[in-house]
Every structure is written in C-alpha cells, then in structure tokens.
N, C-alpha and C positions, 0 to 999 in steps of 0.2 A: 452652093455651086454657082448660083446666079450672079452673086456679087463677090465671089472669091474670098469668103470669110469663113471663120470657124465658129462652131456652136458646140458648147459642152453639153452633152446629154447626161444628166445626173439624176436618174429616176428615183434613186433612194432618198433624195431630198424631199420628195412629195410627202413623206411621212415624218418630217422633222417637227420638233416642238414648235407650237404656234401660240403665242400670246398667253402663256400660262399665268395663273394668279401668283401673287407675290410669294406665297408659301410653297409654291412648286417651281420657283425660278432656279434654273441650273447655274446661273451666274452669281447668285447670292452665296456667301461663304458657307461652308459645311456647318451644319447645326442650326442654320437659320431657316430651313425649310424641310419639306418632306421628301425631297428627291436628292439623288447624289449630285455633288457639286465638283467642278474642276478646281475649286479654290478652297484650300484647307483652313486658311486663317482670314479673319476680317481685317487684321492690321497689315496692310501691304501698300506698296506704291503703285506698281504696275505688274500685271500677270499676263503672260502670253502662252497660248496653248493651241494645239491643232483643233480645228472645227470638227465636231462629232459627225457632221453631215457635209463633208467637203465636196466641192465641185472638181477640185484637182488634188492629187496626192502624190507624194514621192514614190510610194509603192503603188504602181499604176492601178487605176480602177477599170482599165480597159480590157480585161481578160475576155469579156463577153461581147466585144465590139464586133458587129457583123462584118463579114467580108465585103470589101468594096471593089467594084469593078467599073471600068469605063470612066465616066466623067466624075464619079464620086470618089471622095477620099476620106479615110479615117486614120486616126492615130490615138494612142493611149493618152489619157488626160493627166500627163505627168506634170506635177506642179505642187502647190501647197496653198492651203487656206487656213489662216490663223485668226484667232480671236484675241483682241487686246482689251483687257479689263483694267480700268483705271480708278475705280471707286467701289467700295463695298456697299455704298448707300444706294438702295434700289430706286429712290425717288430723286436722286441728284441728276445733274447734267454736267457736261464738260466745262461749261462756263463757270460752274460753282467750284471748280478745283482751285487750290492755291497755285500761284504762279510757279512755285518750286515743283509742284506735281506736274504741271503742264510741261515744264522743262524736262522732267524725267520721261514723259511720254514721247517728246520729240527725240530724245536720245534713243529711246526704244525703237521708234520708227526707223531711225537711221541704222541702228544695229541690225534690225531684221531685214532692212533693204539690202544691206551689204551681204548678209549671210544667205539670203534667198537668191539674190542675184548671182551668187557664185555657183549655184546648182547648174550643171551643164545644160540641162534641158530648158531652163527658165529664160524667157526673153523679156519679160516685163514684170516689175514689182509695183503693186498698187496699194497704197495705204488709204483707208477711207473710214468715215463714220456716217451711218444712217441714223437719223433721229426722227421719230414720229410715226404713228400708224399710217398717216397719209403717204409717207415715203415707201412703206412696205416692210417695216421692221417686223420680225417674228418673235423677238424677245425684247420686252420693254426696258429691261435693266440696261443702263447706259454702258456702251461698249463700242469699240471700233473693230475693224477687220483689216487684214492684209492678205491680198491675193497675189500669188506668183504664177504667171501664165506661161504656158509653153509656146506661145505665139504672141504677135503684137495685136492687141485688140484694135478695133476700128478707130476709136478716138486717138489712140497712140499713133497709129499709122497716118491718120490725117494730119496730126500735129507735126510728125516727122517729115512728111512730104512737103508741107507748107514751109517748114523751116529750111529744108534743103533747097527748095526753089528760090526762096529769098536770099539765102547765102550765095547760091550760084549767080544770082543777078546782081547783088550788091557787095558781097564779101563780108556782110555783117550778120549778126544774129537777129532773127525776127523778134524773139521775145524781148531783147534789149531795145530794139527800135520802137516796139509798141509801148513799152514802159516809158521811154523818153517822150513819146508823143502824148501819152496820157498825163504825165507830170507837167509837160509844157502847157497843155490845154487847161487842166485843172478842174474843169467843170464836173468831171466824173470821179475825181479823187475823193476818197472817204477819209483816209488818214495816211500820213507819211512820217516816217521816222528816219533814223540814221542809216538803217540797213534794209528797211522794208517799206513798200508802199502798197496800199489797198485801194482798188478802184473798181467801179462798175464798168465792164467793158463796153466799148463804143457800140458794138452790135450784140448786146446781151440777149440771150435766148430765153431766160427765165424771168418771172416777175421780180424776183429778188435774186441777184447774182453778183458776187464780188470775187475779184481775183486778188490774191495776196502774193506779191512778187518780190524776190530779193533784188537789191540794187546791184549786187555782184553777179557775174555770169557763173552760175553753178548748175551742174546737170541734175543733181539729186540731193536728197536730204543728207546723205553721207558727207557731201562736200562742204556743208555749212560749218563755219568755225564757231567757237564758243560765244563770241559777241553776237553773232547773227542768231544763234539759238536762243540766247538770253532775251533779245528783243522780240524774237518770234513768239516766245511764250507770253509776253505781255500783250503784243498786238493781236495775236490770235484770240486770246481770251476776251479782249476788248471787243473784237468783231462779233463774237458769239453772243456777248451781252447785248450788243446793239440789235441783233436779229430778234431778240425776245422783247425789244421795245419798239419794233418797227410798226406793228399794227396794234390798235387799241380797240377792244370790244365795246359794244354799246353801253355797257355799265362802267366804262372807263378803265377797266383792268387790262393789263398788257396781254397780248396773245402769244402763247408759246409757239414758236415757228418751227414747223418740220423742215429739216434740211438734210442735204448731202454735203459732206466736206470731203473733197477728192484731191489727193495729191497727185499732180501730173508730173511724173519724173521721166528722165531720159530712159530709153530702153537699156537693158542690162548689157547687151552685146553689140549694139550698132547705133550709129547716129549720135553718139554722145558729144561729138564736137560741135554740133549745131543745135542740140536740144537744151532747153532752159527750164529749170524748176519753177512751178507755180502751184498755188493752191486755188482750187475752184470751189467756192461756197455757193450753193444754189438751193432755192426753195420752190416748191410747186404751189405755194399759197399766194394767190393774187389779191387777196383781201380776206378779212375775217369770215370764215365759213365758205370761202370760194376757192376752188382749186383750178390750177392750170392743167387741163387734160391734154395729153398727147393724142389728139384725135386724127382725123383723116389726113390733113396736110402734113403734120409732123410724123405720124406713124407710117403713113402710106408712101410718101415720097421724100421725107426729110426736109420739107419746106417749113421752116420755123416762123411763127408769128408771135410777137411779144406785145402784150396789152399795156405795158408800162414803159414810158420813156426812160432810158438809162440815166439821163441827167436828173430827172425827178427822183428816181430811186436813190441816187447818190446824195442828193440834197437831204432826203429824209434820213438816211443813215448818218449824215453829219449832224442833223438835228438831235438825234437820240444818243449823242456821245455821253459817256459817264461824267 
C-alpha cells in the first residue's frame, strides 16, 4: 500500500523442490531419475508446461485471500507460470544449444507470449531465464520460465511511464532514441548486426549488464519477423558465450557466470504504441568469487551503485568475442 504496488503471496511455494541431486531432478526426462518427470522423452526440442508451484494460475489460487478493508486491497492471483525446458542434458547451458534449437526457443517464447497475452486478466508476459545458484535457482537443470501477470510489475510500469513521457515530449520512441545514441557513441556497443545491437547501457546497474535491442520498432517477441528471429538466435547465443569468458579464475580457467536473461516486452493491453522490446542480460558477479549484493542503498531506497564502469565492461565483452 505504501508504494501502490502488488505482491503475490504464494505460501505453497515455500515447500517447492530445492536443488535436488541429478537422480531426483524433475526436469530430466522420465526414466533418468527416481522422481516423476514432466518430460516423457529425452529426444525433444522444447517443452513447455505449467509450473508445479505457480505464483499465478488461471484457476485462481486466491480462494483463501483474506478480506480487505480500508486502505488495503486484495485480488485473486489469476495468471500463469510456465516452465520452458530446452535440453535434456542436465549439465548443459543455453549457450551450448545449436543455433537451430535457439531459434525454436525464440519461436516458443513468441507463441506463448501471444497465447498468454490473450488471457483477459493478463496484463504482462515476461519470459526469462535464471542461471546459477547465486541468482537463486532452485532447480539446476537448465530451463527458462514465462510469467503472465494480472497487473503491471514495477519495472514494466517504470519503463512504460518513461516511454510515455519521452513520447509526449518528443513524439519519438525512447527505446529507439537510446539505441541510436548508443550506436552513435559506440564505446559501449558489444556487437551489432543487420537487425540487432547489443550494448552495455550508459547507466548500467549491474557489474555485467547487456541490453540486446532490435533495430526495428517492435513491441514484443511476437512482432519479430523471420530474419530478425534468425539473427537473434545467433547473436543471443554469442552473448551468452561471452558471459562465460568474461571472468578468469586464478588457475586460468573461465568462470561460469550466473545471470538473469529478462525479456522486457510491451504490456499486453496498454502502452504498446510507445513500448519497445529489449533483452536485459545481467549478472550479480562483480569478480571471481565476489557478488554484488543489493544491500542498504539498493534494497532500502532503490539507490543503485555500480562498481564497474560500463565502458570497461563493454570493452571486456568485445575482447572475449568468439
């Protein structure tokens, strides 16, 4: 109530599966472990299914929501939480996928975005991947997720409000103007192709942060054409590979980087004329064995401090090109 936001209370998730051994992994194909699996065969491209421990569900989880009165408000958590499995290999990573498989995942993201966005109660569709214990994963098997929210999350609201202010002031799209400025400057650009450019943002919040942005004004993954999706598969895989070469341990071996890959899409029902698709790749690792903690300033008042100059981060990402 203090900041006019919504919080999903999903107490049943407290007992969800947490970092099981490989032989008890629920994301490994059936027959590969000792627990039931959502995946019957090991030979597949992409599998999507509802999370067993959802924060939001189409059949509302809110039957036991307490009565709200006065200043407080409650509503059923109508939405959807889906798991996206893209490999049967428990030890693999997204960057290890062949380009053709990455392209299939992109098509899946787009298809699920369209389907979930059509649900009347859904306001925002968010496709993402968490990798690494440091990020907070509860299942080590490589996978992504898609959340369909019945409201606009804070980040989405902030992006939309900034885009609307810029458009009202200039008549242009904020995302397009930022992309043009980054490409003109060049010091923070990591890689640029025919349809996509990746850059470290001017005011990056995280020690390692990259934005991957389409050159064409599109609101979401659904709107990407075949050529854009083809190049995205190549560039995205390239970026993930660079992340795993960014840091080097004392023995000279590369450090596997924990990361969040977050697709920032236009809201499903509003603001689509001013919103612009982009991918936000970010890591909490500020050095081998050193984490960026969201401590007092970030967690208390949202005042971000970054220990790494964006230009230096971009230069390092260019250095570790394949």
